[in-house]
C-alpha positions in Angstrom: 54.5 296.5 173.6 52.1 295.3 176.4 49.9 292.4 175.4 46.4 293.8 175.4 44.8 290.5 176.2 44.4 289.1 179.7 46.6 286.0 180.1 44.4 282.9 180.4 44.5 280.7 183.4 44.6 277.7 181.0 45.8 278.6 177.5 44.1 275.5 176.2 40.7 276.9 177.0 41.0 280.0 174.9 42.8 278.1 172.1 40.0 275.5 172.0 37.4 278.3 171.4 39.2 279.4 168.2 40.0 275.9 167.1 36.3 274.9 167.5 35.4 277.6 164.9 38.2 276.5 162.5 37.3 272.8 163.0 33.6 273.4 162.4 34.4 275.0 159.1 37.0 272.5 157.9 36.0 269.1 159.1 33.3 266.9 157.3 30.3 266.6 159.7 30.2 262.8 159.5 33.7 262.3 161.2 33.5 261.2 164.8 37.1 260.2 165.5 40.0 262.6 165.8 42.7 261.9 163.2 46.4 262.5 163.4 45.9 265.7 161.4 43.2 266.9 163.8 45.5 266.4 166.7 48.4 268.2 165.0 46.1 271.2 164.1 44.8 271.2 167.7 48.3 271.1 169.2 49.7 273.7 166.8 46.9 276.0 167.9 47.7 275.4 171.5 51.3 276.3 171.0 50.5 279.4 169.1 47.9 280.5 171.7 50.3 279.9 174.6 53.0 282.1 173.0 50.5 284.7 172.0 49.0 285.1 175.5 52.0 284.3 177.7 54.8 285.9 175.7 58.2 284.5 174.9 58.9 280.9 176.1 61.4 278.2 175.5 60.4 274.9 173.9 60.7 273.1 177.2 58.5 275.7 178.9 55.9 275.2 176.3 56.0 271.5 176.6 55.6 271.6 180.4 52.7 274.2 180.2 50.8 272.1 177.7 51.7 268.6 178.7 53.1 267.8 175.3 56.3 265.9 174.6 59.5 267.8 173.7 59.7 266.3 170.2 56.1 267.2 169.5 56.7 270.8 170.6 59.9 271.1 168.6 58.1 269.9 165.4 55.2 272.3 166.0 57.5 275.2 166.7 59.5 274.5 163.5 56.2 274.4 161.6 55.2 277.8 163.0 58.7 279.2 162.2 58.4 278.1 158.6 55.1 279.9 158.4 56.8 283.0 159.7 54.5 283.3 162.7 57.1 282.5 165.4 60.7 283.6 165.6 63.6 282.4 167.7 65.0 285.3 169.8 68.0 283.5 171.0 69.0 282.5 174.6 67.2 284.2 177.4 69.3 286.7 179.3 69.9 285.9 182.9 72.1 284.3 185.5 71.0 280.7 185.2 73.6 278.0 185.4 74.3 276.0 182.3 73.5 276.7 178.7 70.4 278.9 178.4 67.6 277.7 176.2 66.5 279.7 173.2 63.1 281.4 173.5 60.4 281.7 170.9 57.9 284.5 170.5 55.1 285.5 168.1 56.2 287.8 165.3 53.5 290.5 165.7 54.1 291.7 162.2 54.3 288.3 160.5 50.9 289.0 158.8 48.4 291.8 158.8 44.6 291.9 159.2 42.2 294.1 157.4 39.4 295.3 159.6 36.3 297.2 158.6 33.8 299.2 160.6 30.5 299.7 158.7 28.7 301.5 161.5 29.5 305.1 160.5 26.7 307.5 159.8 28.1 308.5 156.4 31.3 306.6 155.9 32.9 303.1 156.2 36.2 303.0 158.1 39.0 300.5 157.6 42.4 299.7 159.0 45.4 297.4 158.6 46.3 295.9 161.9 49.1 293.7 163.1 48.6 290.5 165.1 48.4 292.5 168.3 45.6 294.7 167.1 47.9 297.7 166.6 46.8 299.9 163.7 49.4 300.2 160.9 47.3 302.1 158.3 43.9 303.7 158.1 41.5 304.8 155.4 37.8 305.4 154.9 35.2 305.8 152.1 32.1 307.9 152.2 28.9 306.2 151.3 26.4 309.0 151.8 23.0 307.8 150.7 24.3 304.7 148.9 22.3 301.5 149.7 22.1 298.0 148.3 24.6 297.0 145.7 26.1 300.5 145.6 26.9 300.4 149.3 28.4 296.9 148.9 30.6 298.0 146.1 32.0 300.7 148.3 32.9 298.1 150.9 34.8 296.2 148.2 36.5 299.4 147.2 37.6 300.0 150.8 39.0 296.5 151.1 40.9 297.0 147.8 42.5 300.1 149.2 43.4 298.4 152.4 45.0 295.5 150.4 47.2 298.0 148.7 48.2 299.6 152.1 49.0 296.3 153.8 52.9 296.0 154.1 52.8 292.2 154.7 50.7 289.2 153.7 47.0 289.5 154.7 45.8 286.9 157.2 42.1 287.7 156.7 39.4 290.3 156.6 37.2 291.1 159.6 34.0 293.2 159.2 31.7 294.7 161.8 28.3 295.5 160.2 25.1 296.9 161.5 22.1 294.6 161.4 21.4 290.9 162.0 24.4 288.9 160.9 24.5 285.1 160.8 27.5 282.9 161.7 28.4 282.3 158.0 28.9 286.0 157.5 25.6 286.6 155.9 24.0 289.9 156.7 20.3 288.9 157.0 19.0 292.4 157.5 20.7 295.8 157.7 17.9 298.3 157.1 19.7 301.6 156.6 22.1 300.1 154.2 19.4 298.3 152.2 21.0 294.9 152.7 19.0 291.7 152.9 20.5 288.2 152.8 23.9 289.6 151.7 26.6 286.9 151.8 29.3 289.5 152.5 31.9 287.1 153.9 31.7 284.8 150.9 31.8 287.7 148.5 34.9 289.3 150.1 36.7 286.0 150.3 35.9 285.1 146.7 37.0 288.5 145.4 40.2 289.0 147.4 41.3 285.4 148.0 41.7 285.5 151.7 39.4 284.4 154.6 36.7 286.8 155.6 34.7 287.0 158.7 31.6 289.3 159.3 29.8 289.9 162.5 27.3 292.3 164.0 29.1 295.6 164.9 28.0 295.8 168.5 28.7 292.1 169.1 32.2 292.4 168.0 32.6 295.7 169.9 31.7 293.8 173.0 34.4 291.2 172.3 36.9 294.0 171.8 35.9 295.6 175.1 36.4 292.2 176.7 39.9 291.7 175.3 41.3 295.1 174.7 39.8 297.6 177.2 41.1 296.5 180.6 37.9 294.7 181.5 38.1 292.5 184.6 34.8 290.7 184.2 33.5 287.9 182.0 29.9 289.2 182.2 29.3 292.5 180.4 27.1 294.3 177.9 28.0 297.0 175.4 25.2 299.3 174.2 25.3 301.7 171.3 22.8 304.5 170.5 24.6 305.7 167.4 22.1 304.4 164.8 19.1 303.0 166.6 19.9 301.0 169.7 21.9 297.8 169.8 23.6 295.7 172.5 26.3 293.1 172.5 26.2 290.6 175.4 29.1 288.6 176.8 28.2 285.9 179.4 30.9 283.7 180.9 33.4 285.2 178.5 31.3 284.0 175.5 29.4 286.1 173.0 25.6 285.5 173.2 24.0 285.8 169.8 20.7 283.9 170.0 19.4 281.3 167.6 18.1 284.0 165.3 21.3 286.0 165.8 19.1 288.8 167.3 20.2 288.7 170.9 20.8 292.3 172.2 17.8 293.8 170.3 16.8 295.9 173.3 15.7 298.9 171.2 12.1 297.5 170.8 11.5 296.6 174.4 8.4 298.6 175.6 9.1 301.2 178.1 5.8 303.1 178.1 2.7 301.3 176.9 1.0 304.6 176.2 4.0 306.0 174.4 4.4 307.1 170.8 4.0 304.6 168.0 7.3 303.0 166.9 8.3 301.8 163.4 8.2 298.2 164.7 4.5 298.5 165.2 4.5 298.7 169.0 4.2 301.8 171.2 6.6 303.3 173.7 9.8 301.4 172.6 13.2 302.3 174.0 14.8 303.1 170.7 12.9 306.3 169.9 13.6 307.5 173.4 17.4 307.1 173.4 18.6 307.0 169.7 21.1 309.7 169.1 19.2 311.3 166.2 16.0 311.4 168.2 17.7 312.8 171.2 19.2 315.7 169.2 15.8 316.4 167.7 14.2 316.7 171.2 17.1 318.8 172.5 17.0 321.3 169.6 16.2 324.8 170.7 16.3 324.1 174.4 18.5 325.8 177.0 21.2 323.8 178.8 18.9 322.8 181.6 16.3 321.6 179.1 18.9 319.6 177.2 20.0 318.0 180.4 16.4 317.1 181.3 16.0 315.3 177.9 19.2 313.3 178.5 18.2 312.4 182.0 14.8 311.2 180.9 16.5 309.1 178.2 18.9 307.6 180.8 16.0 306.7 183.0 14.3 304.8 180.1 17.6 302.9 179.5 18.0 302.1 183.1 14.4 300.8 183.3 15.2 298.3 180.5 18.6 297.3 181.8 17.8 296.7 185.5 16.1 293.3 185.0 18.7 292.3 182.4 21.6 293.1 184.8 19.8 291.2 187.6 19.0 288.1 185.6 22.6 287.8 184.2 24.5 289.4 187.1 26.3 291.7 184.8 29.4 293.3 186.2 29.9 295.9 183.5 27.8 297.9 181.1 29.6 300.1 178.6 27.9 302.8 176.5 28.9 303.8 172.9 27.8 306.8 170.9 28.4 310.5 170.7 30.2 311.6 173.9 28.2 314.8 174.3 25.1 312.6 174.6 26.4 309.7 176.6 28.5 311.4 179.2 26.8 313.3 181.9 23.0 313.2 182.7 22.3 310.3 180.4 24.9 307.9 181.9 24.3 309.2 185.5 20.6 308.8 185.3 20.8 305.3 183.8 23.2 304.2 186.5 21.0 305.6 189.3 17.9 303.8 188.0 19.7 300.4 187.7 21.1 300.8 191.3 17.7 301.7 192.6 16.0 298.8 191.0 18.4 295.9 191.5 19.4 293.7 194.5 22.2 295.4 196.4 24.9 292.7 195.9 24.3 292.9 192.1 24.2 296.6 191.8 27.3 296.9 194.1 29.3 294.7 191.6 28.1 296.6 188.5 30.2 299.2 186.8 28.7 301.5 184.1 31.1 303.4 182.0 31.3 305.4 178.8 33.4 304.3 175.9 31.8 307.0 173.7 34.1 308.3 171.0 36.3 305.2 171.0 37.1 304.9 167.3 38.7 301.5 167.2 36.4 299.0 169.1 34.7 297.6 166.0 38.0 297.5 164.1 39.6 295.6 167.0 36.6 293.2 167.1 37.0 292.6 163.4 40.7 291.7 163.9 39.7 289.5 166.8 37.4 287.4 164.5 40.2 286.8 162.2 42.6 285.9 165.0 40.1 283.5 166.3 39.0 282.0 163.0 42.4 281.6 161.4 44.9 281.2 164.3 42.7 280.2 167.3 44.3 282.8 169.6 41.3 285.0 170.4 
């Protein structure tokens, strides 16, 4: 199976990102000196990340790649083997002189990840995935008009069903939720689900006994696009119009969340000062102009030409907001999520045309806009990515 991740130039860079998250959670804040245990955890993560991203390697190849001693690598590999994460596949086939070295590889099915997508209009989706992000099992639960505690209980029900479906031990739970989500997995605000200050990660971990990670659905979708969808850039934005308008932003290969975890809230940027009032208290906001429900309402009863005109107007509004953002950040890719019949065609074409007309030529020439509408697995993959990063440091 082809590795869906782009191989890093330096495996230590990507491993360090995941290790930083693990270390921040597990180390007492007053410690200022690295201990032997810290170094061992760090090096173990480096070895695991190297095998994950570069494929099968011998112990000596790992040692040369990471600049570690052969005894250190042998000890770390033995540790990973005992955990079932790494397997010895025997000597490498080939025509090399002398005794060929045994090669090690990640066991993709050593453990499974439970991933949840809570962004559906009337259902929560879940899947069991292996360590490569390949779906092993799927299920879903309808939530209808459930909000607050009732909606949260349906999330727990979904996780319980996934636990029963998982063929191997569960490494962790990754959840993509609408709303403003803090870095401790607290959902500060998710209006249509009636959640406020919901410590979902802690509740899931406490109930099911495995680590849980919760992130904003669009943010983790952006991470999934970066790692799983043949993206060749480190500067990109993912926009959804499914329920309101949200955006996930990646700059320099890193997710940008903001100090209030509200980066990407482009839905309430004013497009028309004389426009209709918005629920936020302003007038002429982007969200009422391009939200899927609002678009369908304005298209109802129109002929095909009229529907195309509505979509083109919405695309122009989006392009107006995105042009300065793409210029300031030199974005190389913008991906749109939502219903395919709305995204693809006049909406996407119009947004692209406005951005190209309103940005400096070298910037617009390097920018690609594409539709990922109808992709069912981005948020699930993003949830799996959070677990891989937080628990193994290989994201």
